[in-house]
C-alpha positions as a printed Julia matrix, in Angstrom:
135×3 Matrix{Float64}:
 -18.27  -47.96  19.37
 -18.08  -44.78  20.11
 -15.07  -43.14  19.12
 -14.89  -39.56  20.74
 -12.39  -40.8   23.66
  -9.8   -41.22  21.13
 -10.38  -37.48  19.48
  -9.86  -36.12  23.21
  -6.29  -34.76  23.68
  -4.31  -33.63  26.43
  -4.53  -29.55  26.57
  -0.9   -29.08  28.23
   1.76  -28.62  26.12
   4.81  -30.34  25.37
   7.56  -30.26  27.54
  10.43  -28.69  26.18
  13.83  -30.71  25.26
  16.96  -29.65  26.93
  18.39  -27.6   23.63
  14.98  -26.16  23.65
  15.43  -24.83  27.21
  19.7   -23.46  26.89
  19.32  -22.34  23.79
  16.52  -20.12  25.42
  18.59  -19.04  28.69
  21.92  -17.96  25.34
  19.44  -15.71  23.75
  17.88  -13.78  27.98
  20.83  -11.09  28.3
  21.02   -8.99  30.9
  22.0    -6.11  29.28
  19.36   -5.09  27.7
  16.25   -2.87  28.31
  12.98   -4.46  28.73
   9.71   -3.85  27.89
   8.95   -0.77  25.28
  11.8     2.46  25.63
   9.93    5.57  26.72
   9.44    7.38  23.85
   7.41    4.19  22.75
   3.11    4.69  21.88
   0.32    3.1   21.62
  -2.28    4.09  18.71
  -4.84    2.39  17.07
  -8.05    3.18  14.43
 -11.27    1.44  13.93
 -12.58    2.76  10.63
 -15.26    2.1    9.01
 -16.28   -0.06   5.81
 -16.65    3.67   3.58
 -13.11    4.86   4.7
 -14.56    7.12   8.06
 -12.07    7.7   10.93
 -15.3     6.47  14.09
 -12.22    6.81  16.98
  -8.46    6.84  17.22
  -5.71    7.14  19.69
  -3.22    9.77  17.45
  -5.45    8.4   13.99
  -5.58   11.68  12.61
  -7.77   10.14   9.55
  -8.81    7.3    7.51
  -9.67    7.33   4.01
 -10.52    5.08   1.14
  -8.61    4.46  -1.14
 -11.11    1.82  -3.97
 -12.85   -1.09  -3.0
 -11.07   -3.15  -0.35
  -8.26    0.18   0.29
  -7.42    2.47   2.73
  -5.27    4.22   3.94
  -4.55    5.29   8.31
  -2.2     8.51   9.06
  -1.4     8.91  12.42
   0.37   12.13  14.4
   3.49   10.76  13.76
   5.67    8.92  12.42
   5.04    5.11  11.76
   7.62    3.76   9.26
   8.86    1.32  11.91
   6.31    0.52  13.98
   4.48   -2.85  14.06
   1.32   -3.67  12.59
  -2.06   -5.1   13.95
  -5.67   -5.89  12.23
  -8.39   -7.25  11.81
 -11.42   -7.23  10.88
 -14.36   -5.36  13.17
 -17.48   -3.55  13.73
 -17.21    0.15  15.79
 -19.85   -0.71  18.11
 -20.19   -3.31  20.46
 -23.27   -5.16  19.37
 -23.58   -7.29  15.66
 -20.82   -8.86  13.86
 -18.9    -8.32  11.61
 -19.02   -9.57   7.74
 -16.07  -12.39   7.3
 -13.24  -11.6    5.15
  -9.59  -10.81   6.18
  -7.53   -7.93   6.21
  -3.61   -7.81   5.5
  -1.78   -3.73   6.52
   1.2    -2.43   5.96
   3.02    0.74   6.0
   2.41    3.33   3.38
   4.22    4.02   0.61
   5.13    7.37   0.0
   4.08    8.86   3.89
   6.41    7.72   6.58
   2.93    8.55   9.15
   0.37    5.96   7.08
  -0.75    2.37   7.28
  -1.94    1.19   3.57
  -4.65   -1.23   4.53
  -6.92   -4.09   1.92
  -9.38   -6.39   3.09
 -10.89   -8.39   1.39
 -13.93  -11.87   1.54
 -12.66  -15.4    2.81
 -12.5   -16.22  -0.89
  -9.89  -13.11  -1.44
 -11.46  -10.2   -3.52
 -11.35   -7.39  -2.52
 -13.65   -6.31  -0.68
 -15.11   -2.74   1.82
 -14.54   -4.12   5.41
 -14.65   -2.29   9.02
 -11.4    -2.71  10.46
  -9.11   -2.24  13.63
  -6.13   -0.93  13.14
  -3.29   -0.95  16.55
   0.33    0.28  15.4
   3.37   -0.4   17.96
   5.41    2.77  17.49
């Protein structure tokens, strides 16, 4: 007897409840400006494991501070921006080594982002990465 059929789940989302819909409707405000402000920029940096800045938009420099620790500096204040990082190679061929990444604003440098990269077991390790900043 095969158990394959019992493991299949529907690929749809559950229907929202009445309270969910009411709450979502209450959150909508017609007086809010939709989208990013006109001064907003999407910045990015692609960085090799050795800390070299490969390419970017608004990225001024990148450097490796210690094993698995990097600093990326942009051409504007990013202290109140959103940061998104991922482990990834600079090119379009090959696979990046497995790992994890953590990103946060750089202490004392308003136009900087601090990046830490890890192996899958949580040890600091040099990894290439891509960083997006929504400023």
